[in-house]
C-alpha positions, -999 to +999 in steps of 0.1 A: -676-357-141-691-356-104-726-368-091-741-367-056-764-385-036-788-372-011-815-399-008-822-407+031-805-443+032-798-461+064-787-497+064-781-517+097-773-553+100-747-579+107-725-593+082-739-630+080-743-656+054-718-640+028-688-648+047-697-684+053-702-688+014-668-674+006-637-701+008-608-677+020-573-684+008-558-689-026-565-721-042-540-750-043-538-744-082-528-709-075-504-716-047-484-741-068-483-717-098-470-693-074-444-716-062-433-728-094-428-692-109-407-683-077-435-660-059-440-682-030-414-662-009-442-631-008-467-653+010-494-639-009-517-665+006-512-649+040-522-681+059-510-665+092-543-642+090-578-654+088-592-645+056-559-634+043-566-638+007-588-651-019-589-664-056-574-687-081-583-718-102-592-754-089-577-769-119-562-763-154-596-765-172-612-738-152-621-710-177-618-675-171-648-656-189-647-622-170-618-597-166-602-606-135-606-584-104-579-574-081-593-559-048-568-538-022-581-532+012-572-503+033-551-497+064-553-527+090-580-544+072-577-580+054-590-593+022-619-613+032-621-614+071-648-626+094-637-602+126-665-576+131-655-546+109-624-563+095-641-580+067-623-567+035-641-577+004-662-604+018-695-588+008-682-575-024-669-607-037-700-626-025-722-603-044-697-608-076-700-645-070-737-644-072-738-625-104-717-646-128-682-642-116-660-671-103-632-676-076-606-676-106-617-640-117-616-624-083-582-618-064-571-601-030-544-608-007-537-589+027-508-562+023-507-551+060-506-566+094-544-566+097-539-552+133-558-519+141-537-513+170-508-509+146-525-486+118-509-457+132-472-474+118-484-478+083-474-454+055-468-456+016-434-473+017-416-496-002-423-529+016-461-523+010-457-512-027-432-539-036-453-565-021-486-553-040-466-549-072-457-586-078-491-596-067-504-578-097-480-591-120-487-627-107-525-623-112-521-610-146-495-639-157-513-667-140-548-656-155-531-646-190-557-617-191-552-590-215-568-566-189-580-564-152-600-544-132-591-531-099-611-519-066-594-503-040-606-486-005-588-461+019-550-465+021-553-492-008-561-465-032-531-446-028-510-474-024-524-491-056-520-458-076-483-461-073-484-499-079-501-491-113-482-461-121-448-476-116-419-453-117-386-446-096-392-438-060-369-415-038-386-405-007-377-410+029-346-426+024-361-453+002-349-454-032-365-482-054-380-489-089-416-500-091-412-507-129-429-497-159-464-486-157-495-511-157-518-488-170-525-505-204-534-538-183-561-521-165-594-516-179-613-501-149-599-487-114-624-480-086-613-458-057-633-460-025-631-435+001-592-427-009-568-399+008-555-387-022-545-351-006-538-367+029-561-367+060-572-337+081-569-357+110-532-358+105-530-316+106-532-323+144-512-357+147-481-347+129-459-368+154-475-401+144-459-421+117-490-424+095-491-388+092-457-381+083-447-352+053-426-378+034-450-410+026-476-403+053-510-389+054-496-351+057-527-331+047-528-304+018-539-268+023-557-252+038-544-276+066-506-275+057-492-252+030-467-274+021-488-304+019-499-331+009-468-355+013-441-359-009-456-392-019-489-378-026-476-347-045-458-371-068-485-395-072-510-365-082-485-349-107-473-374-130-500-375-151-500-414-154-532-428-154-544-457-132-566-476-161-584-468-192-615-458-171-609-443-134-638-436-111-640-422-074-666-431-051-668-410-017-689-400+012-697-367+030-703-389+061-668-406+060-657-400+095-620-406+085-618-385+055-646-360+051-670-357+078-652-328+098-645-306+067-666-317+037-649-293+012-616-311+021-631-344+020-643-337-017-609-328-025-591-357-012-615-384-023-606-376-060-574-372-080-566-357-114-569-387-138-604-393-124-630-398-150-663-398-128-670-394-093-700-402-070-705-384-037-728-401-011-743-379+017-761-400+040-747-417+073-752-452+058-723-445+037-693-441+061-660-450+054-663-486+062-696-488+045-682-473+012-664-508+010-693-529+021-724-514+004-711-505-031-710-536-051-739-530-074-723-500-085-692-515-089-704-542-112-721-514-132-689-494-136-670-526-147-695-536-170-705-502-184-675-480-178-697-451-168-721-443-138-742-419-159-771-446-166-768-464-130-800-471-111-793-463-078-825-478-064-806-511-068-784-501-039-815-505-017-825-536-033-790-556-032-794-572+004-758-560+015-755-546+048-731-526+071-730-525+106-709-493+110-728-463+096-716-429+108-709-425+137-690-455+150-661-466+171-636-493+165-619-509+193 
């Protein structure tokens, strides 16, 4: 089921105290567990990057009351940063911490280089997928949770869908086995500004790595009749769900995915297993602001597993801010 949003809603502001309230990095307790269980070689803490990770218990006595949530950021972003636009899930995590969640229930790592100048080199390759998959497995084992919830943004959507779906991959001279599906371990999967049919910008940038037709953002028709990429075709055709409840949030003012062609944007923002989707239509909900302003709806979806009864007025009252409404320029 698809919904749309037509309220005039413009939020401007600078990310402020939320960042100061978040203790970035994995806790010592979680880092020790990772080392004891032979996950330390992955460097999930990402101490080479400011805000490179988040989550974990302080001690064995900490109790996990809510389903743990794993957050997966987009291309060149970080887990919980403090650098201008590159703040990851700082605001969403702060919102959840103020609404009953604790650090041992919220998890994120930085899967990429966190460098916008290198964003054009990123693809849906083995390196990224097989970094995220063991992170998911580690969080599940560490928390002993029967199920988790998953929140993804931009390229994090299409990477994480494969992480959860598992399976054997043979694309772009890479052959690897992601593993068995994790679907049964995921209660709610939320996609924010995903490019599930590629990105229309790539129709004129085919020479760039991130736009390649194997595992890049090579777009679907009407831009390329043989699109989307092989990776996306497999992702969208295997019928394996990403969780018990699957939601997609997108925006007609998303400069990256939709604003130059709303019809294509609405197509690429969803995927076959989505149960409900919602389309924002004002400049306030840009590609980045979908990440920063949707925490009240994310919490509602996790708690209620539907958006049908969500009061969108709470989006106005949340106190969340985003300094990058459409249009914006990232340096």
